[in-house]
TORTOR-852660 format. One record per residue: x, y, z of N, C-alpha, C in turn. Coordinates in steps of 0.05 Angstrom, whole numbers, padded with zeros to 5 digits, always signed. Layout:
XYZXYZXYZ...
This chain:
+01798+02553+01495+01773+02531+01498+01778+02508+01482+01785+02509+01452+01789+02486+01439+01812+02472+01446+01835+02482+01460+01858+02468+01469+01850+02450+01492+01832+02462+01511+01825+02447+01535+01808+02424+01525+01790+02429+01506+01771+02406+01499+01788+02384+01485+01810+02392+01468+01824+02370+01455+01842+02354+01477+01850+02371+01496+01865+02354+01520+01847+02337+01535+01821+02344+01540+01803+02325+01552+01798+02301+01535+01794+02303+01510+01791+02281+01493+01816+02264+01490+01835+02272+01490+01860+02257+01490+01865+02240+01515+01857+02254+01539+01860+02241+01565+01840+02219+01568+01817+02221+01560+01795+02201+01559+01803+02179+01539+01813+02185+01516+01823+02164+01499+01845+02149+01508+01864+02161+01521+01890+02146+01529+01878+02131+01557+01860+02140+01573+01848+02121+01594+01835+02097+01581+01818+02099+01561+01803+02079+01547+01820+02060+01537+01843+02068+01524+01863+02050+01511+01879+02036+01532+01884+02049+01552+01898+02037+01575+01883+02014+01590+01858+02019+01590+01839+01999+01603+01836+01976+01588+01833+01979+01559+01832+01957+01544+01853+01938+01541+01878+01948+01550+01902+01932+01551+01905+01917+01578+01887+01919+01596+01889+01903+01620+01872+01877+01618+01884+01856+01621+01869+01831+01620+01872+01814+01646+01854+01795+01652+01853+01780+01677+01878+01764+01677+01889+01751+01652+01910+01734+01654+01936+01748+01650+01935+01774+01653+01962+01790+01655+01973+01797+01628+01963+01786+01606+01974+01791+01577+01962+01818+01566+01978+01831+01550+01970+01855+01538+01946+01849+01520+01932+01872+01510+01914+01869+01489+01882+01867+01503+01865+01869+01487+01837+01868+01497+01829+01839+01509+01813+01838+01524+01806+01813+01538+01788+01798+01516+01788+01770+01515+01772+01754+01497+01741+01768+01496+01733+01770+01471+01704+01780+01468+01705+01809+01469+01727+01824+01473+01724+01851+01471+01720+01867+01498+01715+01851+01520+01706+01859+01545+01734+01873+01555+01729+01894+01573+01751+01904+01591+01753+01891+01618+01776+01878+01625+01781+01867+01649+01793+01884+01669+01777+01892+01688+01790+01909+01711+01800+01891+01735+01826+01896+01741+01836+01881+01766+01820+01885+01789+01822+01865+01806+01805+01866+01831+01820+01881+01849+01805+01900+01868+01821+01913+01886+01837+01898+01907+01858+01910+01918+01873+01894+01936+01855+01889+01963+01861+01867+01979+01843+01862+02001+01848+01881+02023+01826+01887+02038+01829+01907+02058+01847+01896+02080+01864+01914+02093+01883+01903+02112+01866+01886+02135+01877+01866+02143+01863+01848+02163+01840+01834+02153+01835+01834+02128+01813+01819+02119+01816+01791+02123+01793+01777+02126+01789+01749+02132+01766+01738+02115+01768+01711+02107+01743+01700+02097+01723+01698+02118+01705+01713+02122+01688+01712+02144+01666+01690+02144+01662+01678+02120+01644+01658+02118+01649+01630+02133+01677+01627+02134+01685+01603+02150+01683+01607+02179+01680+01636+02187+01676+01639+02218+01649+01642+02223+01632+01652+02203+01605+01656+02206+01589+01629+02211+01599+01607+02198+01588+01581+02201+01590+01569+02229+01611+01577+02243+01614+01569+02271+01604+01591+02289+01607+01615+02286+01602+01637+02306+01579+01654+02298+01567+01652+02275+01548+01670+02266+01561+01699+02260+01539+01716+02253+01553+01743+02246+01562+01759+02274+01584+01774+02268+01596+01789+02291+01579+01810+02299+01586+01818+02325+01570+01842+02337+01590+01868+02332+01615+01863+02327+01630+01885+02320+01653+01875+02298+01660+01890+02279+01681+01885+02260+01694+01912+02253+01714+01918+02269+01728+01943+02270+01755+01945+02256+01759+01965+02240+01786+01973+02229+01801+01988+02250+01827+01992+02248+01845+02006+02268+01831+02033+02277+01819+02049+02258+01811+02077+02267+01785+02074+02285+01773+02051+02287+01752+02050+02305+01755+02029+02329+01780+02022+02336+01787+02005+02358+01778+02018+02381+01779+02042+02387+01770+02057+02411+01741+02049+02420+01726+02039+02402+01698+02032+02408+01695+02004+02423+01718+01990+02421+01718+01964+02435+01738+01962+02459+01763+01973+02454+01781+01970+02475+01791+01998+02484+01774+02009+02505+01777+02036+02514+01809+02036+02524+01820+02059+02514+01847+02065+02519+01873+02048+02508+01864+02027+02497+01889+02012+02486+01889+02011+02456+01873+02026+02443+01874+02027+02413+01899+02035+02401+01911+02054+02411+01938+02061+02399+01960+02041+02408+01960+02027+02427+01980+02006+02435+01974+01981+02414+01947+01975+02407+01942+01954+02389+01950+01961+02362+01947+01986+02356+01954+01993+02325+01989+01991+02327+02000+02000+02345+02029+01999+02346+02039+01971+02346+02024+01954+02358+02031+01921+02359+02027+01908+02332+02016+01923+02313+02010+01911+02286+01980+01902+02282+01964+01906+02300+01935+01898+02297+01923+01913+02277+01908+01895+02257+01897+01905+02234+01864+01909+02234+01854+01889+02252+01826+01887+02255+01817+01872+02281+01796+01884+02292+01783+01870+02315+01755+01860+02310+01750+01834+02311+01722+01823+02306+01712+01811+02333+01688+01817+02339+01677+01807+02366+01650+01793+02363+01646+01774+02380+01620+01759+02379+01610+01756+02411+01584+01754+02413+01575+01745+02439+01562+01719+02436+01571+01700+02451+01561+01669+02449+01543+01665+02476+01518+01662+02476+01504+01656+02499+01494+01628+02500+01495+01617+02475+01486+01585+02475+01512+01570+02483+01508+01545+02485+01528+01527+02493+01536+01525+02520+01554+01511+02531+01557+01506+02562+01566+01530+02576+01584+01547+02562+01598+01572+02574+01591+01595+02561+01570+01613+02571+01566+01639+02556+01591+01657+02559+01598+01669+02537+01625+01684+02536+01625+01704+02513+01641+01724+02516+01650+01741+02494+01674+01730+02479+01675+01736+02456+01696+01726+02440+01708+01749+02421+01735+01756+02426+01745+01777+02410+01769+01767+02393+01768+01773+02367+01789+01761+02350+01803+01787+02343+01830+01784+02345+01848+01806+02340+01867+01798+02312+01862+01812+02294+01880+01802+02270+01903+01820+02268+01922+01806+02264+01950+01817+02261+01962+01815+02233+01986+01830+02231+01997+01825+02203+02015+01801+02201+02026+01791+02224+02046+01767+02224+02036+01749+02247+02046+01724+02246+02042+01706+02268+02057+01715+02296+02082+01727+02288+02097+01738+02311+02083+01761+02324+02067+01778+02312+02055+01799+02325+02029+01788+02343+02018+01767+02332+01996+01755+02349+02009+01739+02371+02029+01727+02369+02043+01715+02393+02053+01734+02412+02063+01755+02404+02072+01778+02423+02046+01788+02440+02023+01788+02425+01999+01802+02441+01993+01779+02459+01992+01756+02453+01983+01733+02475+02005+01734+02496+02028+01739+02491+02050+01737+02512+02046+01763+02530+02037+01786+02520+02031+01809+02534+02007+01806+02554+01989+01785+02546+01965+01781+02563+01969+01758+02583+01996+01748+02584+02000+01729+02604+02003+01699+02595+02008+01694+02569+02009+01669+02557+02040+01663+02559+02046+01638+02566+02074+01631+02569+02089+01637+02541+02112+01640+02538+02128+01647+02512+02124+01622+02497+02120+01626+02473+02114+01605+02454+02092+01590+02455+02073+01592+02474+02047+01578+02474+02026+01589+02458+02014+01572+02444+01991+01580+02427+01966+01579+02438+01962+01573+02463+01937+01575+02481+01945+01577+02510+01928+01588+02525+01930+01592+02553+01903+01600+02565+01902+01595+02591+01881+01606+02606+01894+01619+02631+01888+01647+02632+01900+01662+02650+01882+01687+02661+01881+01690+02684+01864+01711+02696+01833+01708+02688+01823+01686+02684+01796+01682+02677+01788+01685+02646+01809+01688+02632+01811+01694+02602+01823+01670+02588+01810+01661+02564+01824+01642+02547+01838+01657+02528+01862+01648+02521+01882+01659+02502+01885+01639+02479+01882+01642+02454+01885+01622+02432+01900+01638+02408+01920+01627+02397+01934+01638+02374+01931+01618+02350+01921+01629+02327+01924+01614+02301+01936+01632+02282+01962+01625+02275+01976+01645+02255+01977+01672+02264+01966+01688+02247+01965+01718+02252+01942+01728+02268+01928+01707+02276+01902+01715+02293+01903+01709+02324+01896+01725+02341+01894+01719+02368+01868+01722+02378+01858+01703+02392+01831+01703+02405+01833+01704+02435+01812+01719+02444+01808+01721+02472+01779+01714+02479+01778+01695+02494+01751+01682+02505+01745+01694+02532+01726+01706+02534+01722+01720+02563+01695+01710+02571+01696+01685+02591+01672+01677+02600+01655+01696+02620+01630+01693+02621+01612+01713+02640+01623+01703+02669+01627+01677+02674+01637+01666+02700+01666+01659+02695+01686+01676+02710+01713+01671+02705+01719+01642+02714+01707+01629+02731+01710+01604+02741+01706+01581+02720+01693+01591+02698+01688+01573+02676+01710+01574+02653+01730+01592+02661+01751+01594+02638+01766+01568+02631+01767+01553+02649+01783+01524+02641+01765+01508+02622+01737+01505+02628+01721+01493+02609+01721+01508+02582+01719+01533+02582+01724+01546+02556+01750+01546+02542+01769+01542+02560+01796+01535+02547+01797+01510+02533+01782+01491+02539+01780+01466+02525+01764+01468+02500+01742+01483+02504+01721+01485+02481+01733+01498+02457+01741+01522+02463+01749+01544+02442+01771+01531+02420+01793+01519+02429+01811+01508+02410+01801+01491+02388+01783+01471+02404+01770+01452+02384+01752+01460+02366+01737+01485+02375+01715+01493+02360+01726+01516+02337+01747+01528+02343+01759+01550+02327+01785+01547+02308+01802+01527+02319+01825+01526+02302+01822+01522+02271+01806+01500+02264+01804+01496+02235+01786+01521+02220+01767+01532+02235+01753+01555+02220+01773+01581+02215+01790+01584+02238+01809+01604+02235+01829+01601+02213+01839+01576+02209+01857+01569+02188+01842+01574+02162+01819+01563+02155+01803+01570+02133+01798+01597+02127+01793+01615+02149+01790+01643+02144+01812+01656+02134+01838+01647+02136+01860+01659+02128+01879+01672+02150+01876+01659+02171+01892+01668+02195+01924+01658+02193+01926+01639+02177+01955+01628+02172+01972+01648+02154+01995+01646+02159+02013+01663+02143+02016+01694+02148+02027+01710+02134+02029+01739+02135+02007+01754+02120+01998+01776+02131+01982+01795+02116+01999+01816+02102+02022+01819+02108+02034+01840+02097+02054+01833+02076
């Protein structure tokens, strides 16, 4: 019993000393003022700065990690995960000239987002297209589907979405790789 108690005390002491050696600036030793600085956790896969999107789109109706893709994309969840999709965020837009659903697919790389759009009918290398009544838009590692209530309004939505979303998507962190 005393040996177990001594081992517990040593483990706690070693952990405390280890934490005191972590500083935000990366140097060894206690943080200024004697406070223990704990490093921030790594970002969640597929995470974005949602405030940049919320200013334009409001709060999403769905924000799904890979294990919940089946709630939104019936039967395509495994294919999306294999294609590198890290997150699906969805909004419903009833205001404005073209009521529509908006789905944002966050990938690990711009190449994965471009491949997703190509698989949906966008011409190779295109960062936007209107096909089959759906608007397709790519900004870096993010792919957007705009699905108007009236497929005949897809061309109008195709002009509106790129203007409205390109800058907010860039500010949200869609440029560059997530991996």
